[in-house]
C-alpha positions as CSV (number, residue, x, y, z in Angstrom):
1,M,-33.2,-30.7,-25.3
2,P,-33.9,-30.8,-21.6
3,Y,-33.5,-27.2,-21.2
4,E,-36.5,-26.5,-23.3
5,K,-38.7,-27.8,-20.5
6,I,-37.4,-25.4,-17.8
7,A,-40.5,-24.1,-16.0
8,G,-41.3,-20.3,-16.1
9,T,-40.2,-17.5,-18.4
10,E,-37.1,-16.4,-16.5
11,E,-33.9,-17.8,-17.4
12,P,-32.5,-20.0,-14.4
13,W,-29.3,-17.9,-14.4
14,Y,-31.2,-14.9,-13.1
15,G,-32.6,-17.0,-10.4
16,E,-31.7,-16.3,-6.7
17,K,-30.4,-19.8,-6.4
18,S,-27.8,-19.2,-9.1
19,K,-26.9,-15.8,-7.9
20,A,-26.4,-17.1,-4.4
21,L,-24.0,-19.8,-5.8
22,A,-21.9,-17.4,-7.9
23,R,-21.6,-15.1,-4.8
24,K,-20.7,-18.0,-2.6
25,V,-17.8,-19.2,-4.8
26,T,-16.7,-15.6,-5.3
27,Q,-16.5,-15.2,-1.6
28,E,-14.5,-18.4,-1.1
29,S,-11.8,-17.3,-3.8
30,I,-11.1,-14.0,-2.0
31,V,-7.7,-14.3,-0.2
32,L,-6.8,-11.9,2.9
33,L,-3.1,-11.0,2.5
34,K,-2.7,-8.6,5.3
35,N,-4.9,-7.2,8.1
36,S,-2.9,-4.8,10.3
37,D,-4.5,-3.6,13.5
38,S,-7.7,-5.5,12.5
39,L,-8.5,-2.7,10.1
40,L,-11.0,-5.2,8.5
41,P,-13.8,-6.0,8.7
42,L,-15.2,-2.6,8.3
43,D,-18.1,-1.5,10.7
44,K,-20.4,0.4,8.4
45,S,-22.3,2.0,11.5
46,K,-19.1,3.9,12.3
47,L,-18.6,5.1,8.8
48,R,-19.7,8.3,7.3
49,S,-17.9,8.3,3.8
50,I,-15.8,5.9,1.9
51,A,-13.6,6.6,-1.1
52,V,-13.5,3.8,-3.9
53,I,-10.4,4.6,-6.1
54,G,-8.8,2.9,-9.1
55,P,-9.3,1.6,-12.6
56,F,-11.0,-1.6,-11.2
57,G,-13.5,0.0,-8.9
58,D,-16.4,0.1,-11.2
59,R,-15.7,-2.4,-13.8
60,V,-16.0,-6.2,-13.9
61,F,-13.5,-7.8,-16.4
62,I,-14.1,-11.0,-18.1
63,D,-11.2,-13.4,-18.7
64,S,-10.5,-15.5,-21.7
65,Y,-12.9,-18.5,-22.2
66,A,-15.1,-17.3,-19.4
67,G,-18.2,-16.6,-21.5
68,I,-20.5,-13.5,-21.0
69,P,-22.1,-13.4,-17.5
70,P,-26.0,-12.5,-17.6
71,Y,-25.2,-9.4,-15.3
72,S,-22.4,-8.2,-13.2
73,V,-22.1,-6.2,-10.0
74,T,-19.0,-3.9,-9.9
75,P,-17.1,-3.3,-6.5
76,L,-18.6,0.2,-6.2
77,E,-22.1,-1.1,-6.7
78,G,-21.5,-3.8,-4.1
79,I,-20.1,-1.4,-1.6
80,R,-23.1,1.0,-2.1
81,N,-25.5,-1.8,-1.9
82,K,-23.9,-2.9,1.5
83,V,-23.5,0.4,3.3
84,G,-27.0,1.9,2.1
85,P,-27.8,5.7,1.8
86,N,-26.3,6.6,5.3
87,V,-22.8,6.3,4.2
88,R,-21.5,8.5,1.4
89,V,-19.6,6.4,-1.2
90,R,-17.7,8.3,-4.0
91,F,-15.6,7.0,-6.8
92,V,-12.6,8.3,-8.7
93,P,-10.9,6.1,-11.4
94,N,-7.1,6.8,-12.1
95,D,-7.7,10.0,-14.1
96,T,-5.6,12.3,-12.0
97,H,-4.0,11.7,-8.7
98,S,-5.1,15.0,-7.3
99,N,-8.7,13.8,-7.4
100,A,-8.0,10.6,-5.8
101,V,-5.8,12.3,-3.1
102,N,-8.5,14.7,-2.4
103,L,-11.3,12.1,-2.2
104,A,-9.1,10.0,0.1
105,A,-8.2,12.7,2.4
106,E,-11.9,13.7,2.8
107,S,-13.2,10.1,3.6
108,D,-13.0,7.7,6.6
109,I,-11.7,4.9,4.3
110,A,-10.1,4.7,1.1
111,I,-10.3,1.4,-0.9
112,V,-8.0,1.2,-4.0
113,F,-8.9,-1.4,-6.8
114,V,-5.9,-2.2,-8.8
115,G,-4.8,-5.2,-11.0
116,N,-4.5,-6.3,-14.5
117,H,-6.6,-6.3,-17.6
118,P,-7.1,-10.1,-18.3
119,T,-7.0,-9.8,-22.1
120,Y,-5.2,-6.6,-22.9
121,Y,-3.8,-3.5,-21.6
122,P,-4.4,-0.4,-21.8
123,L,-8.2,-0.5,-22.1
124,N,-8.1,1.3,-25.5
125,E,-5.0,-0.1,-27.0
126,P,-5.4,-3.8,-27.4
127,C,-2.1,-4.1,-29.1
128,T,0.0,-2.5,-26.5
129,M,0.7,-4.3,-23.4
130,L,2.8,-3.4,-20.4
131,P,5.8,-5.5,-19.3
132,N,3.9,-6.9,-16.3
133,E,0.8,-7.9,-18.3
134,G,0.3,-11.2,-19.9
135,K,-2.1,-13.4,-21.6
136,E,-2.4,-16.5,-23.8
137,A,0.8,-16.6,-26.0
138,L,2.2,-13.5,-24.5
139,D,4.6,-14.0,-21.4
140,R,5.1,-11.4,-18.6
141,K,8.5,-9.7,-18.6
142,A,7.8,-8.1,-15.3
143,I,5.8,-9.0,-12.0
144,D,5.7,-5.6,-10.3
145,L,2.5,-3.5,-10.4
146,D,2.9,-0.8,-13.0
147,Q,4.3,2.5,-11.8
148,A,0.9,4.4,-12.4
149,Q,-1.0,2.0,-10.1
150,L,1.7,1.9,-7.5
151,S,2.0,5.7,-7.4
152,L,-1.8,5.9,-7.1
153,I,-1.6,3.6,-4.0
154,R,1.4,5.7,-2.6
155,S,-0.5,8.9,-2.8
156,V,-3.8,7.6,-1.5
157,K,-1.9,5.9,1.3
158,E,-0.1,9.2,2.2
159,A,-3.6,11.1,2.2
160,N,-5.4,8.4,4.3
161,A,-3.8,6.1,6.7
162,K,-6.8,3.8,6.5
163,T,-6.2,2.6,2.9
164,I,-7.3,-0.8,1.8
165,V,-6.0,-2.3,-1.4
166,V,-7.9,-4.8,-3.4
167,L,-5.9,-6.5,-6.0
168,I,-7.9,-8.0,-8.8
169,S,-5.5,-10.1,-10.9
170,S,-5.0,-13.1,-13.1
171,F,-1.6,-13.8,-11.5
172,P,0.7,-13.0,-8.6
173,Y,2.4,-9.6,-8.3
174,A,5.5,-8.6,-6.4
175,I,3.9,-6.0,-4.1
176,G,6.5,-5.5,-1.5
177,W,5.9,-1.7,-1.0
178,V,2.2,-2.3,-0.6
179,Q,2.8,-5.2,1.8
180,E,5.0,-3.0,4.1
181,N,3.0,0.1,3.9
182,V,-0.7,-0.6,3.3
183,P,-2.6,-1.8,6.4
184,A,-5.0,-4.2,4.7
185,I,-4.8,-6.1,1.3
186,L,-7.1,-8.4,-0.5
187,H,-6.7,-10.5,-3.6
188,M,-9.3,-11.9,-5.9
189,S,-9.5,-12.9,-9.6
190,H,-11.6,-11.7,-12.5
191,T,-14.8,-13.2,-14.2
192,S,-17.4,-13.2,-11.6
193,Q,-20.8,-11.5,-12.0
194,E,-21.0,-11.2,-8.3
195,E,-17.6,-9.6,-7.7
196,G,-18.8,-6.4,-6.1
197,N,-21.2,-8.1,-3.6
198,A,-18.7,-10.8,-2.8
199,V,-15.8,-8.3,-2.0
200,A,-18.2,-6.1,0.0
201,D,-19.2,-9.0,2.0
202,V,-15.6,-9.7,3.0
203,L,-14.8,-6.0,3.4
204,F,-17.6,-5.5,5.9
205,G,-17.5,-8.9,7.6
206,D,-20.6,-10.7,6.5
207,Y,-18.2,-13.3,5.1
208,N,-14.8,-14.3,6.7
209,P,-12.4,-14.8,4.1
210,A,-10.8,-18.2,4.0
211,G,-9.2,-18.2,0.5
212,R,-5.7,-19.6,0.1
213,L,-3.2,-18.8,-2.7
214,A,-2.5,-21.3,-5.4
215,A,0.8,-20.1,-6.3
216,T,4.0,-18.8,-4.6
217,W,4.3,-15.2,-4.7
218,V,7.9,-14.0,-4.9
219,K,9.5,-10.8,-3.8
220,S,11.1,-10.0,-7.0
221,L,11.8,-11.6,-10.5
222,D,15.3,-12.1,-9.5
223,D,14.2,-14.9,-7.0
224,L,13.3,-17.1,-9.9
225,P,15.5,-19.0,-12.3
226,P,15.8,-18.1,-15.9
227,M,12.5,-18.5,-17.8
228,M,14.0,-20.8,-20.4
229,D,15.3,-23.1,-17.8
230,Y,12.6,-25.7,-17.4
231,D,14.1,-27.6,-14.5
232,I,11.6,-27.0,-11.7
233,R,14.1,-28.4,-9.3
234,K,16.3,-25.2,-9.7
235,G,13.9,-23.2,-7.4
236,R,10.4,-23.3,-9.3
237,T,7.1,-23.7,-7.6
238,Y,6.6,-23.8,-3.9
239,M,8.0,-27.3,-4.0
240,Y,11.6,-26.5,-4.8
241,F,11.8,-22.6,-3.9
242,K,14.4,-22.1,-1.3
243,G,14.1,-18.4,-0.8
244,Q,11.8,-16.3,1.3
245,P,8.4,-15.6,-0.5
246,L,6.4,-12.5,-0.3
247,Y,3.4,-14.9,0.2
248,A,3.9,-18.8,0.3
249,F,1.8,-21.0,-1.5
250,G,-1.4,-22.0,0.4
251,F,-1.2,-18.6,2.4
252,G,-4.3,-16.8,3.4
253,L,-5.4,-15.0,6.7
254,S,-8.7,-14.8,8.5
255,Y,-10.7,-12.4,10.8
256,T,-10.4,-15.0,13.5
257,T,-7.6,-17.2,15.0
258,F,-7.1,-21.1,15.1
259,E,-5.3,-23.2,17.4
260,Y,-3.8,-26.6,16.3
261,S,-3.2,-29.3,18.8
262,N,-2.8,-33.3,19.3
263,L,-1.1,-34.0,15.9
264,R,-1.1,-37.7,15.6
265,T,-0.6,-40.6,13.0
266,S,-2.2,-43.9,12.8
267,A,1.3,-45.6,12.4
268,D,4.9,-44.7,13.2
269,S,6.0,-45.8,9.8
270,I,4.7,-47.2,6.5
271,N,6.2,-48.9,3.4
272,A,6.0,-47.7,-0.1
273,A,2.5,-49.2,-0.6
274,G,1.2,-48.3,2.7
275,E,-1.1,-45.6,3.9
276,V,-1.1,-43.4,7.1
277,A,-3.9,-41.3,8.5
278,V,-2.9,-37.9,9.8
279,S,-5.2,-36.1,12.4
280,V,-5.2,-32.8,14.3
281,D,-7.5,-30.9,16.4
282,V,-8.6,-27.4,15.4
283,K,-10.1,-24.9,17.6
284,N,-11.4,-21.4,16.7
285,T,-9.7,-19.1,19.4
286,G,-10.9,-15.8,18.1
287,T,-14.2,-14.0,18.3
288,R,-15.8,-14.9,14.8
289,A,-16.9,-17.9,13.0
290,G,-14.7,-19.0,10.1
291,D,-13.2,-21.6,7.8
292,E,-9.7,-23.0,8.3
293,V,-8.2,-24.6,5.6
294,V,-6.0,-27.4,7.0
295,Q,-3.0,-28.3,4.7
296,L,-0.8,-31.5,5.0
297,Y,2.7,-31.2,3.5
298,V,5.2,-34.0,3.3
299,K,8.8,-34.5,2.5
300,R,11.0,-37.4,1.8
301,L,14.1,-37.7,4.1
302,N,17.7,-38.6,2.8
303,S,16.5,-39.1,-0.8
304,A,19.1,-40.2,-3.2
305,V,17.6,-38.0,-5.9
306,A,16.4,-34.4,-5.7
307,R,12.7,-34.4,-4.1
308,P,10.5,-31.5,-3.3
309,I,11.4,-29.6,-0.1
310,K,7.7,-29.9,0.7
311,Q,4.8,-31.2,-1.3
312,L,1.1,-30.8,-0.6
313,R,-0.6,-34.3,-0.1
314,D,-4.0,-33.3,1.4
315,L,-6.2,-30.5,2.7
316,I,-9.6,-30.1,4.4
317,A,-11.7,-27.0,5.0
318,S,-13.0,-27.0,8.4
319,R,-15.9,-24.8,9.6
320,C,-15.1,-23.4,13.1
321,G,-18.1,-21.6,14.9
322,R,-18.5,-19.6,18.0
323,T,-20.7,-19.7,20.8
324,R,-21.5,-17.3,23.7
325,Q,-19.4,-19.4,26.0
326,G,-16.5,-19.5,23.6
327,P,-15.1,-21.7,20.8
328,S,-17.3,-24.4,19.3
329,G,-16.0,-27.5,17.6
330,C,-14.8,-27.6,13.9
331,R,-16.2,-29.8,11.2
């Protein structure tokens, strides 16, 4: 066993290198869905109090087949680690709306953590699942947030206009009301021991989010074909969906802005066995360094058979920095 020869007495997964890697991949998985009026990133030097609210604010849930992490950092812990003792951070789960509302009203910022339990729900009743929950061998029957969590968000938003929703979930949700009414929304998945530190990095701007959605988020279950119709050409997946999604496949915002120019191809046409190189210049036109995920979609014109409306053929992440003189190049 090569692992018997590991030097030292501390297991390697407790080492700083392993922790940094877990934190990095968690940062890169976080998707910024909305950021009205540049509410994010937060400036901790201008904050005196933060309300952390919701059933996922002080727990890290482990999904199926994930193993047991050697440690875990909850969102509450990550936020407290980030802001230090000069900012008051208080937590309320979802025991009563009145406590959450009072805390939100008394705080500069309210951050609501909602989502799904990846293996069962509610937490103390593993045999009872809400219609919008799902796991292996149990399909979801709804895709809206459950009413308790949506009601919590509504109440907190009414008490504090500067409300941020962090959706920690295994799958897409139809969050139309949240998108229309809450100024900032983040999405991330479960199973990271560095969950709290990574989400705090994004909330406070130490990491500029560049995650992209790996599925189409529709506005309603009515936008999808019947579950038992397996013909994806009738509107399933981003390739054949003809409606207006809530969030498109590949969607994700940034704290900076990018400009595309000089789109070009290596050839005007190719045959079935040929290849073509597609190039584009990307420039960071905002005020922060950030990653841009360039995505290339194609479609076949005048096909005799049903083909995808669009199909992802390539993507590349470009790191676009900033200098005092303005934008720098992307690589």
